[in-house]
N, CA, C, O and the ligand as a Tripos MOL2 file, in Angstrom:
@<TRIPOS>MOLECULE
protein
  261   259    66     0     0
PROTEIN
NO_CHARGES

@<TRIPOS>ATOM
      1 N         -48.2530  -26.8970   60.4680 N.3       1 MET1
      2 CA        -47.6560  -25.6640   60.9620 C.3       1 MET1
      3 C         -48.4750  -24.4780   60.4710 C.2       1 MET1
      4 O         -48.7380  -24.3470   59.2760 O.2       1 MET1
      5 N         -48.8710  -23.6260   61.3920 N.am      2 ASN2
      6 CA        -49.6200  -22.4100   61.0590 C.3       2 ASN2
      7 C         -48.6270  -21.3200   60.6550 C.2       2 ASN2
      8 O         -47.7480  -20.9630   61.4390 O.2       2 ASN2
      9 N         -48.7580  -20.7970   59.4530 N.am      3 LEU3
     10 CA        -47.8070  -19.7920   58.9620 C.3       3 LEU3
     11 C         -48.2670  -18.3670   59.2220 C.2       3 LEU3
     12 O         -47.6080  -17.4220   58.7880 O.2       3 LEU3
     13 N         -49.3830  -18.1910   59.9190 N.am      4 ASN4
     14 CA        -49.8900  -16.8490   60.1990 C.3       4 ASN4
     15 C         -49.6330  -16.4540   61.6510 C.2       4 ASN4
     16 O         -49.6650  -17.2870   62.5570 O.2       4 ASN4
     17 N         -49.3780  -15.1560   61.8480 N.am      5 PHE5
     18 CA        -49.3130  -14.6240   63.2020 C.3       5 PHE5
     19 C         -50.7200  -14.4550   63.7590 C.2       5 PHE5
     20 O         -51.6580  -14.1780   63.0120 O.2       5 PHE5
     21 N         -50.8670  -14.6210   65.0590 N.am      6 ASN6
     22 CA        -52.1200  -14.3150   65.7390 C.3       6 ASN6
     23 C         -52.1450  -12.8120   66.0180 C.2       6 ASN6
     24 O         -51.6730  -12.3630   67.0630 O.2       6 ASN6
     25 N         -52.6960  -12.0400   65.0860 N.am      7 GLN7
     26 CA        -52.5800  -10.5830   65.1560 C.3       7 GLN7
     27 C         -53.3660   -9.9760   66.3050 C.2       7 GLN7
     28 O         -53.1170   -8.8290   66.6750 O.2       7 GLN7
     29 N         -54.3120  -10.7170   66.8840 N.am      8 SER8
     30 CA        -55.0500  -10.1650   68.0200 C.3       8 SER8
     31 C         -54.1320   -9.9480   69.2240 C.2       8 SER8
     32 O         -54.4550   -9.1560   70.1090 O.2       8 SER8
     33 N         -52.9890  -10.6440   69.2680 N.am      9 LEU9
     34 CA        -52.0490  -10.4700   70.3770 C.3       9 LEU9
     35 C         -51.4270   -9.0820   70.3780 C.2       9 LEU9
     36 O         -50.9610   -8.6190   71.4190 O.2       9 LEU9
     37 N         -51.4100   -8.4120   69.2350 N.am     10 ALA10
     38 CA        -50.7250   -7.1230   69.0950 C.3      10 ALA10
     39 C         -51.6500   -5.9300   69.2380 C.2      10 ALA10
     40 O         -51.2040   -4.7930   69.0850 O.2      10 ALA10
     41 N         -52.9210   -6.1520   69.5260 N.am     11 LYS11
     42 CA        -53.8680   -5.0400   69.4660 C.3      11 LYS11
     43 C         -53.6080   -3.9710   70.5240 C.2      11 LYS11
     44 O         -54.0250   -2.8270   70.3450 O.2      11 LYS11
     45 N         -52.9340   -4.3090   71.6120 N.am     12 ASN12
     46 CA        -52.6600   -3.3170   72.6500 C.3      12 ASN12
     47 C         -51.2790   -2.6750   72.5150 C.2      12 ASN12
     48 O         -50.8470   -1.9480   73.4100 O.2      12 ASN12
     49 N         -50.5820   -2.9350   71.4070 N.am     13 TYR13
     50 CA        -49.2470   -2.3770   71.1920 C.3      13 TYR13
     51 C         -49.2710   -1.4130   70.0170 C.2      13 TYR13
     52 O         -50.0190   -1.6140   69.0610 O.2      13 TYR13
     53 N         -48.4550   -0.3680   70.0840 N.am     14 THR14
     54 CA        -48.3550    0.5740   68.9660 C.3      14 THR14
     55 C         -46.9470    0.6040   68.3850 C.2      14 THR14
     56 O         -46.7650    1.0140   67.2390 O.2      14 THR14
     57 N         -45.9540    0.1780   69.1490 N.am     15 SER15
     58 CA        -44.5710    0.2110   68.6980 C.3      15 SER15
     59 C         -44.2870   -0.9720   67.7730 C.2      15 SER15
     60 O         -44.5710   -2.1170   68.1250 O.2      15 SER15
     61 N         -43.7310   -0.7020   66.5990 N.am     16 GLY16
     62 CA        -43.4130   -1.7630   65.6420 C.3      16 GLY16
     63 C         -42.5550   -2.8640   66.2190 C.2      16 GLY16
     64 O         -42.8990   -4.0380   66.0830 O.2      16 GLY16
     65 N         -41.4200   -2.5170   66.8780 N.am     17 PRO17
     66 CA        -40.5740   -3.5740   67.4570 C.3      17 PRO17
     67 C         -41.3020   -4.4050   68.5230 C.2      17 PRO17
     68 O         -41.0870   -5.6140   68.6150 O.2      17 PRO17
     69 N         -42.1550   -3.7690   69.3230 N.am     18 GLN18
     70 CA        -42.9140   -4.5280   70.3260 C.3      18 GLN18
     71 C         -43.9150   -5.4690   69.6560 C.2      18 GLN18
     72 O         -44.0910   -6.6110   70.0790 O.2      18 GLN18
     73 N         -44.5600   -4.9730   68.6110 N.am     19 ILE19
     74 CA        -45.5450   -5.8010   67.9100 C.3      19 ILE19
     75 C         -44.8880   -7.0400   67.3250 C.2      19 ILE19
     76 O         -45.3970   -8.1480   67.5000 O.2      19 ILE19
     77 N         -43.7660   -6.8730   66.6350 N.am     20 ILE20
     78 CA        -43.1390   -8.0380   66.0010 C.3      20 ILE20
     79 C         -42.5760   -8.9870   67.0620 C.2      20 ILE20
     80 O         -42.5500  -10.2000   66.8500 O.2      20 ILE20
     81 N         -42.1250   -8.4490   68.2040 N.am     21 ARG21
     82 CA        -41.6350   -9.3230   69.2790 C.3      21 ARG21
     83 C         -42.7710  -10.1850   69.8230 C.2      21 ARG21
     84 O         -42.6170  -11.3980   69.9680 O.2      21 ARG21
     85 N         -43.9050   -9.5640   70.1220 N.am     22 VAL22
     86 CA        -45.0420  -10.3000   70.6730 C.3      22 VAL22
     87 C         -45.5250  -11.3660   69.6910 C.2      22 VAL22
     88 O         -45.7730  -12.5100   70.0740 O.2      22 VAL22
     89 N         -45.6550  -10.9760   68.4110 N.am     23 LEU23
     90 CA        -46.1690  -11.9180   67.4100 C.3      23 LEU23
     91 C         -45.1910  -13.0590   67.1480 C.2      23 LEU23
     92 O         -45.5930  -14.2200   67.0630 O.2      23 LEU23
     93 N         -43.9020  -12.7260   67.0190 N.am     24 SER24
     94 CA        -42.9400  -13.7720   66.6660 C.3      24 SER24
     95 C         -42.6770  -14.7120   67.8430 C.2      24 SER24
     96 O         -42.5140  -15.9150   67.6420 O.2      24 SER24
     97 N         -42.6340  -14.1840   69.0620 N.am     25 GLU25
     98 CA        -42.4300  -15.0650   70.2210 C.3      25 GLU25
     99 C         -43.5960  -16.0330   70.3890 C.2      25 GLU25
    100 O         -43.3950  -17.2070   70.7000 O.2      25 GLU25
    101 N         -44.8170  -15.5380   70.1830 N.am     26 ALA26
    102 CA        -45.9900  -16.4190   70.3050 C.3      26 ALA26
    103 C         -45.9840  -17.4770   69.2070 C.2      26 ALA26
    104 O         -46.3700  -18.6240   69.4320 O.2      26 ALA26
    105 N         -45.5400  -17.0750   68.0120 N.am     27 TRP27
    106 CA        -45.5180  -18.0320   66.8990 C.3      27 TRP27
    107 C         -44.5130  -19.1470   67.1750 C.2      27 TRP27
    108 O         -44.8270  -20.3230   66.9900 O.2      27 TRP27
    109 N         -43.3100  -18.7860   67.6150 N.am     28 VAL28
    110 CA        -42.2910  -19.8070   67.8810 C.3      28 VAL28
    111 C         -42.7460  -20.7300   69.0120 C.2      28 VAL28
    112 O         -42.5130  -21.9380   68.9620 O.2      28 VAL28
    113 N         -43.3890  -20.1640   70.0230 N.am     29 LYS29
    114 CA        -43.8560  -20.9780   71.1440 C.3      29 LYS29
    115 C         -44.8610  -22.0270   70.6800 C.2      29 LYS29
    116 O         -44.8730  -23.1480   71.1880 O.2      29 LYS29
    117 N         -45.7070  -21.6600   69.7110 N.am     30 ASP30
    118 CA        -46.7400  -22.5770   69.2210 C.3      30 ASP30
    119 C         -46.2610  -23.4870   68.0970 C.2      30 ASP30
    120 O         -46.7550  -24.6050   67.9570 O.2      30 ASP30
    121 N         -45.3110  -23.0240   67.3000 N.am     31 ASN31
    122 CA        -44.9580  -23.7440   66.0740 C.3      31 ASN31
    123 C         -43.5030  -24.1730   65.9780 C.2      31 ASN31
    124 O         -43.1500  -24.9820   65.1210 O.2      31 ASN31
    125 N         -42.6530  -23.6370   66.8510 N.am     32 GLY32
    126 CA        -41.2250  -23.9180   66.7280 C.3      32 GLY32
    127 C         -40.8810  -25.3240   67.1720 C.2      32 GLY32
    128 O         -41.6270  -25.9620   67.9140 O.2      32 GLY32
    129 N         -39.7420  -25.7910   66.7060 N.am     33 TYR33
    130 CA        -39.2230  -27.0900   67.1410 C.3      33 TYR33
    131 C         -37.7090  -26.9980   67.1940 C.2      33 TYR33
    132 O         -37.1170  -26.0730   66.6390 O.2      33 TYR33
    133 N         -37.0950  -27.9390   67.8500 N.am     34 CYS34
    134 CA        -35.6430  -27.9310   67.9970 C.3      34 CYS34
    135 C         -34.9950  -28.4700   66.7200 C.2      34 CYS34
    136 O         -35.1910  -29.6370   66.3800 O.2      34 CYS34
    137 N         -34.2190  -27.6330   66.0010 N.am     35 PRO35
    138 CA        -33.5490  -28.1170   64.7910 C.3      35 PRO35
    139 C         -32.4860  -29.1720   65.1040 C.2      35 PRO35
    140 O         -32.0870  -29.9250   64.2170 O.2      35 PRO35
    141 N         -32.0310  -29.2320   66.3400 N.am     36 ASN36
    142 CA        -30.9830  -30.1880   66.7090 C.3      36 ASN36
    143 C         -31.5260  -31.5970   66.9070 C.2      36 ASN36
    144 O         -30.8960  -32.5660   66.4840 O.2      36 ASN36
    145 N         -32.6980  -31.7250   67.5510 N.am     37 CYS37
    146 CA        -33.1980  -33.0700   67.8680 C.3      37 CYS37
    147 C         -34.6600  -33.2790   67.4850 C.2      37 CYS37
    148 O         -35.1640  -34.3960   67.5960 O.2      37 CYS37
    149 N         -35.3560  -32.2260   67.0350 N.am     38 GLY38
    150 CA        -36.7260  -32.3860   66.5550 C.3      38 GLY38
    151 C         -37.7990  -32.2560   67.6100 C.2      38 GLY38
    152 O         -38.9820  -32.3680   67.2880 O.2      38 GLY38
    153 N         -37.4310  -32.0230   68.8670 N.am     39 THR39
    154 CA        -38.4350  -31.8790   69.9220 C.3      39 THR39
    155 C         -39.3260  -30.6620   69.6670 C.2      39 THR39
    156 O         -38.8480  -29.5940   69.2870 O.2      39 THR39
    157 N         -40.6280  -30.8460   69.8840 N.am     40 GLN40
    158 CA        -41.5800  -29.7520   69.7700 C.3      40 GLN40
    159 C         -42.5340  -29.8240   70.9590 C.2      40 GLN40
    160 O         -42.9810  -30.9260   71.2790 O.2      40 GLN40
    161 N         -42.8680  -28.7520   71.6180 N.am     41 PRO41
    162 CA        -42.4260  -27.3880   71.3410 C.3      41 PRO41
    163 C         -41.1390  -27.0620   72.0890 C.2      41 PRO41
    164 O         -40.6760  -27.8330   72.9290 O.2      41 PRO41
    165 N         -40.5680  -25.8980   71.7650 N.am     42 LEU42
    166 CA        -39.4580  -25.3680   72.5390 C.3      42 LEU42
    167 C         -40.0030  -24.7450   73.8210 C.2      42 LEU42
    168 O         -41.1600  -24.3280   73.8710 O.2      42 LEU42
    169 N         -39.1800  -24.6850   74.8380 N.am     43 ALA43
    170 CA        -39.5570  -24.0220   76.0890 C.3      43 ALA43
    171 C         -39.0060  -22.6030   76.0590 C.2      43 ALA43
    172 O         -37.9460  -22.3520   75.4840 O.2      43 ALA43
    173 N         -39.7340  -21.6730   76.6840 N.am     44 ASP44
    174 CA        -39.2510  -20.2940   76.6760 C.3      44 ASP44
    175 C         -38.6490  -19.9080   78.0140 C.2      44 ASP44
    176 O         -39.1610  -20.2630   79.0750 O.2      44 ASP44
    177 N         -37.5420  -19.1680   77.9380 N.am     45 PHE45
    178 CA        -36.9440  -18.6060   79.1370 C.3      45 PHE45
    179 C         -37.8260  -17.4940   79.6630 C.2      45 PHE45
    180 O         -38.6920  -17.0020   78.9390 O.2      45 PHE45
    181 N         -37.6260  -17.0860   80.9050 N.am     46 ALA46
    182 CA        -38.3190  -15.9150   81.4370 C.3      46 ALA46
    183 C         -37.9420  -14.7010   80.5920 C.2      46 ALA46
    184 O         -36.8460  -14.6390   80.0360 O.2      46 ALA46
    185 N         -38.8530  -13.7430   80.5010 N.am     47 ASN47
    186 CA        -38.6000  -12.5450   79.6980 C.3      47 ASN47
    187 C         -37.3160  -11.8540   80.1270 C.2      47 ASN47
    188 O         -36.9630  -11.8250   81.3060 O.2      47 ASN47
    189 N         -36.6290  -11.2970   79.1370 N.am     48 ASN48
    190 CA        -35.4240  -10.5010   79.3440 C.3      48 ASN48
    191 C         -34.2320  -11.3110   79.8430 C.2      48 ASN48
    192 O         -33.2640  -10.7480   80.3550 O.2      48 ASN48
    193 N         -34.3000  -12.6210   79.6940 N.am     49 LYS49
    194 CA        -33.1260  -13.4300   79.9800 C.3      49 LYS49
    195 C         -32.0540  -13.0580   78.9510 C.2      49 LYS49
    196 O         -32.3250  -13.0840   77.7500 O.2      49 LYS49
    197 N         -30.8560  -12.7180   79.3950 N.am     50 PRO50
    198 CA        -29.8880  -12.1640   78.4490 C.3      50 PRO50
    199 C         -29.3180  -13.1730   77.4500 C.2      50 PRO50
    200 O         -28.8650  -12.7770   76.3770 O.2      50 PRO50
    201 N         -29.3300  -14.4370   77.7700 N.am     51 VAL51
    202 CA        -28.6090  -15.3860   76.9290 C.3      51 VAL51
    203 C         -29.3950  -15.8640   75.7210 C.2      51 VAL51
    204 O         -28.8200  -16.0120   74.6430 O.2      51 VAL51
    205 N         -30.6900  -16.1090   75.8650 N.am     52 ALA52
    206 CA        -31.4480  -16.6930   74.7680 C.3      52 ALA52
    207 C         -32.9310  -16.5370   75.0420 C.2      52 ALA52
    208 O         -33.3290  -16.1470   76.1390 O.2      52 ALA52
    209 N         -33.7550  -16.8450   74.0360 N.am     53 ASP53
    210 CA        -35.2060  -16.7240   74.1720 C.3      53 ASP53
    211 C         -35.8730  -18.0690   74.4510 C.2      53 ASP53
    212 O         -36.8120  -18.1580   75.2420 O.2      53 ASP53
    213 N         -35.3650  -19.1280   73.7810 N.am     54 PHE54
    214 CA        -36.0010  -20.4440   73.9010 C.3      54 PHE54
    215 C         -34.9310  -21.5040   74.1180 C.2      54 PHE54
    216 O         -33.7660  -21.3010   73.7750 O.2      54 PHE54
    217 N         -35.3270  -22.6240   74.6840 N.am     55 TYR55
    218 CA        -34.4030  -23.7450   74.8060 C.3      55 TYR55
    219 C         -35.1630  -25.0450   74.5900 C.2      55 TYR55
    220 O         -36.3890  -25.1010   74.6860 O.2      55 TYR55
    221 N         -34.3950  -26.0830   74.2960 N.am     56 CYS56
    222 CA        -34.9620  -27.4050   74.0980 C.3      56 CYS56
    223 C         -34.8590  -28.1750   75.4080 C.2      56 CYS56
    224 O         -33.7720  -28.3220   75.9660 O.2      56 CYS56
    225 N         -35.9950  -28.6650   75.8960 N.am     57 ALA57
    226 CA        -36.0010  -29.3850   77.1640 C.3      57 ALA57
    227 C         -35.3670  -30.7680   77.0320 C.2      57 ALA57
    228 O         -35.0350  -31.3870   78.0430 O.2      57 ALA57
    229 N         -35.1950  -31.2610   75.8160 N.am     58 THR58
    230 CA        -34.6170  -32.5910   75.5970 C.3      58 THR58
    231 C         -33.0950  -32.5320   75.4980 C.2      58 THR58
    232 O         -32.3970  -33.2410   76.2230 O.2      58 THR58
    233 N         -32.5790  -31.6880   74.6050 N.am     59 CYS59
    234 CA        -31.1230  -31.6640   74.3750 C.3      59 CYS59
    235 C         -30.4640  -30.4200   74.9420 C.2      59 CYS59
    236 O         -29.2470  -30.2710   74.8370 O.2      59 CYS59
    237 N         -31.2410  -29.5170   75.5440 N.am     60 THR60
    238 CA        -30.7960  -28.2730   76.2000 C.3      60 THR60
    239 C         -30.1840  -27.2540   75.2460 C.2      60 THR60
    240 O         -29.5760  -26.2860   75.7040 O.2      60 THR60
    241 N         -30.3220  -27.4380   73.9510 N.am     61 GLU61
    242 CA        -29.8560  -26.4300   72.9990 C.3      61 GLU61
    243 C         -30.6370  -25.1340   73.2270 C.2      61 GLU61
    244 O         -31.8320  -25.1690   73.5210 O.2      61 GLU61
    245 N         -29.9610  -23.9910   73.0910 N.am     62 GLN62
    246 CA        -30.6080  -22.6990   73.3100 C.3      62 GLN62
    247 C         -30.7350  -21.9450   72.0050 C.2      62 GLN62
    248 O         -29.8850  -22.0620   71.1220 O.2      62 GLN62
    249 N         -31.8130  -21.1590   71.8870 N.am     63 TYR63
    250 CA        -32.0830  -20.4300   70.6430 C.3      63 TYR63
    251 C         -32.4700  -19.0060   70.9140 C.2      63 TYR63
    252 O         -33.2450  -18.7150   71.8250 O.2      63 TYR63
    253 N         -31.9140  -18.1090   70.1030 N.am     64 GLU64
    254 CA        -32.2640  -16.6920   70.1200 C.3      64 GLU64
    255 C         -33.2100  -16.4440   68.9590 C.2      64 GLU64
    256 O         -32.9450  -16.8510   67.8280 O.2      64 GLU64
    257 N         -34.3090  -15.7750   69.2470 N.am     65 LEU65
    258 CA        -35.2820  -15.5110   68.1830 C.3      65 LEU65
    259 C         -34.7510  -14.4690   67.2230 C.2      65 LEU65
    260 O         -35.4300  -14.1130   66.2600 O.2      65 LEU65
    261 ZN        -33.3550  -30.4880   71.0990 Zn       66 ZN66
@<TRIPOS>BOND
     1     1     2 1
     2     2     3 1
     3     3     4 2
     4     3     5 am
     5     5     6 1
     6     6     7 1
     7     7     8 2
     8     7     9 am
     9     9    10 1
    10    10    11 1
    11    11    12 2
    12    11    13 am
    13    13    14 1
    14    14    15 1
    15    15    16 2
    16    15    17 am
    17    17    18 1
    18    18    19 1
    19    19    20 2
    20    19    21 am
    21    21    22 1
    22    22    23 1
    23    23    24 2
    24    23    25 am
    25    25    26 1
    26    26    27 1
    27    27    28 2
    28    27    29 am
    29    29    30 1
    30    30    31 1
    31    31    32 2
    32    31    33 am
    33    33    34 1
    34    34    35 1
    35    35    36 2
    36    35    37 am
    37    37    38 1
    38    38    39 1
    39    39    40 2
    40    39    41 am
    41    41    42 1
    42    42    43 1
    43    43    44 2
    44    43    45 am
    45    45    46 1
    46    46    47 1
    47    47    48 2
    48    47    49 am
    49    49    50 1
    50    50    51 1
    51    51    52 2
    52    51    53 am
    53    53    54 1
    54    54    55 1
    55    55    56 2
    56    55    57 am
    57    57    58 1
    58    58    59 1
    59    59    60 2
    60    59    61 am
    61    61    62 1
    62    62    63 1
    63    63    64 2
    64    63    65 am
    65    65    66 1
    66    66    67 1
    67    67    68 2
    68    67    69 am
    69    69    70 1
    70    70    71 1
    71    71    72 2
    72    71    73 am
    73    73    74 1
    74    74    75 1
    75    75    76 2
    76    75    77 am
    77    77    78 1
    78    78    79 1
    79    79    80 2
    80    79    81 am
    81    81    82 1
    82    82    83 1
    83    83    84 2
    84    83    85 am
    85    85    86 1
    86    86    87 1
    87    87    88 2
    88    87    89 am
    89    89    90 1
    90    90    91 1
    91    91    92 2
    92    91    93 am
    93    93    94 1
    94    94    95 1
    95    95    96 2
    96    95    97 am
    97    97    98 1
    98    98    99 1
    99    99   100 2
   100    99   101 am
   101   101   102 1
   102   102   103 1
   103   103   104 2
   104   103   105 am
   105   105   106 1
   106   106   107 1
   107   107   108 2
   108   107   109 am
   109   109   110 1
   110   110   111 1
   111   111   112 2
   112   111   113 am
   113   113   114 1
   114   114   115 1
   115   115   116 2
   116   115   117 am
   117   117   118 1
   118   118   119 1
   119   119   120 2
   120   119   121 am
   121   121   122 1
   122   122   123 1
   123   123   124 2
   124   123   125 am
   125   125   126 1
   126   126   127 1
   127   127   128 2
   128   127   129 am
   129   129   130 1
   130   130   131 1
   131   131   132 2
   132   131   133 am
   133   133   134 1
   134   134   135 1
   135   135   136 2
   136   135   137 am
   137   137   138 1
   138   138   139 1
   139   139   140 2
   140   139   141 am
   141   141   142 1
   142   142   143 1
   143   143   144 2
   144   143   145 am
   145   145   146 1
   146   146   147 1
   147   147   148 2
   148   147   149 am
   149   149   150 1
   150   150   151 1
   151   151   152 2
   152   151   153 am
   153   153   154 1
   154   154   155 1
   155   155   156 2
   156   155   157 am
   157   157   158 1
   158   158   159 1
   159   159   160 2
   160   159   161 am
   161   161   162 1
   162   162   163 1
   163   163   164 2
   164   163   165 am
   165   165   166 1
   166   166   167 1
   167   167   168 2
   168   167   169 am
   169   169   170 1
   170   170   171 1
   171   171   172 2
   172   171   173 am
   173   173   174 1
   174   174   175 1
   175   175   176 2
   176   175   177 am
   177   177   178 1
   178   178   179 1
   179   179   180 2
   180   179   181 am
   181   181   182 1
   182   182   183 1
   183   183   184 2
   184   183   185 am
   185   185   186 1
   186   186   187 1
   187   187   188 2
   188   187   189 am
   189   189   190 1
   190   190   191 1
   191   191   192 2
   192   191   193 am
   193   193   194 1
   194   194   195 1
   195   195   196 2
   196   195   197 am
   197   197   198 1
   198   198   199 1
   199   199   200 2
   200   199   201 am
   201   201   202 1
   202   202   203 1
   203   203   204 2
   204   203   205 am
   205   205   206 1
   206   206   207 1
   207   207   208 2
   208   207   209 am
   209   209   210 1
   210   210   211 1
   211   211   212 2
   212   211   213 am
   213   213   214 1
   214   214   215 1
   215   215   216 2
   216   215   217 am
   217   217   218 1
   218   218   219 1
   219   219   220 2
   220   219   221 am
   221   221   222 1
   222   222   223 1
   223   223   224 2
   224   223   225 am
   225   225   226 1
   226   226   227 1
   227   227   228 2
   228   227   229 am
   229   229   230 1
   230   230   231 1
   231   231   232 2
   232   231   233 am
   233   233   234 1
   234   234   235 1
   235   235   236 2
   236   235   237 am
   237   237   238 1
   238   238   239 1
   239   239   240 2
   240   239   241 am
   241   241   242 1
   242   242   243 1
   243   243   244 2
   244   243   245 am
   245   245   246 1
   246   246   247 1
   247   247   248 2
   248   247   249 am
   249   249   250 1
   250   250   251 1
   251   251   252 2
   252   251   253 am
   253   253   254 1
   254   254   255 1
   255   255   256 2
   256   255   257 am
   257   257   258 1
   258   258   259 1
   259   259   260 2
@<TRIPOS>SUBSTRUCTURE
     1 MET1         2 RESIDUE 1 A MET
     2 ASN2         6 RESIDUE 1 A ASN
     3 LEU3        10 RESIDUE 1 A LEU
     4 ASN4        14 RESIDUE 1 A ASN
     5 PHE5        18 RESIDUE 1 A PHE
     6 ASN6        22 RESIDUE 1 A ASN
     7 GLN7        26 RESIDUE 1 A GLN
     8 SER8        30 RESIDUE 1 A SER
     9 LEU9        34 RESIDUE 1 A LEU
    10 ALA10       38 RESIDUE 1 A ALA
    11 LYS11       42 RESIDUE 1 A LYS
    12 ASN12       46 RESIDUE 1 A ASN
    13 TYR13       50 RESIDUE 1 A TYR
    14 THR14       54 RESIDUE 1 A THR
    15 SER15       58 RESIDUE 1 A SER
    16 GLY16       62 RESIDUE 1 A GLY
    17 PRO17       66 RESIDUE 1 A PRO
    18 GLN18       70 RESIDUE 1 A GLN
    19 ILE19       74 RESIDUE 1 A ILE
    20 ILE20       78 RESIDUE 1 A ILE
    21 ARG21       82 RESIDUE 1 A ARG
    22 VAL22       86 RESIDUE 1 A VAL
    23 LEU23       90 RESIDUE 1 A LEU
    24 SER24       94 RESIDUE 1 A SER
    25 GLU25       98 RESIDUE 1 A GLU
    26 ALA26      102 RESIDUE 1 A ALA
    27 TRP27      106 RESIDUE 1 A TRP
    28 VAL28      110 RESIDUE 1 A VAL
    29 LYS29      114 RESIDUE 1 A LYS
    30 ASP30      118 RESIDUE 1 A ASP
    31 ASN31      122 RESIDUE 1 A ASN
    32 GLY32      126 RESIDUE 1 A GLY
    33 TYR33      130 RESIDUE 1 A TYR
    34 CYS34      134 RESIDUE 1 A CYS
    35 PRO35      138 RESIDUE 1 A PRO
    36 ASN36      142 RESIDUE 1 A ASN
    37 CYS37      146 RESIDUE 1 A CYS
    38 GLY38      150 RESIDUE 1 A GLY
    39 THR39      154 RESIDUE 1 A THR
    40 GLN40      158 RESIDUE 1 A GLN
    41 PRO41      162 RESIDUE 1 A PRO
    42 LEU42      166 RESIDUE 1 A LEU
    43 ALA43      170 RESIDUE 1 A ALA
    44 ASP44      174 RESIDUE 1 A ASP
    45 PHE45      178 RESIDUE 1 A PHE
    46 ALA46      182 RESIDUE 1 A ALA
    47 ASN47      186 RESIDUE 1 A ASN
    48 ASN48      190 RESIDUE 1 A ASN
    49 LYS49      194 RESIDUE 1 A LYS
    50 PRO50      198 RESIDUE 1 A PRO
    51 VAL51      202 RESIDUE 1 A VAL
    52 ALA52      206 RESIDUE 1 A ALA
    53 ASP53      210 RESIDUE 1 A ASP
    54 PHE54      214 RESIDUE 1 A PHE
    55 TYR55      218 RESIDUE 1 A TYR
    56 CYS56      222 RESIDUE 1 A CYS
    57 ALA57      226 RESIDUE 1 A ALA
    58 THR58      230 RESIDUE 1 A THR
    59 CYS59      234 RESIDUE 1 A CYS
    60 THR60      238 RESIDUE 1 A THR
    61 GLU61      242 RESIDUE 1 A GLU
    62 GLN62      246 RESIDUE 1 A GLN
    63 TYR63      250 RESIDUE 1 A TYR
    64 GLU64      254 RESIDUE 1 A GLU
    65 LEU65      258 RESIDUE 1 A LEU
    66 ZN66       261 GROUP 0 **** ****
């Protein structure tokens, strides 16, 4: 598991909340796994989906970042 953010993803952003969103979403997409069943990686919903950010394609559990 890589514990570092890919900071090059944030170079075009100046807003703190936008920067942490971009970095953390990319990190979970690359490194996250389903705590319920262990499946890796998690799948991401389309942006701005109101219910959750990621879901497990195996057990359908949903996760908010
Ligand atoms: Zn799962």
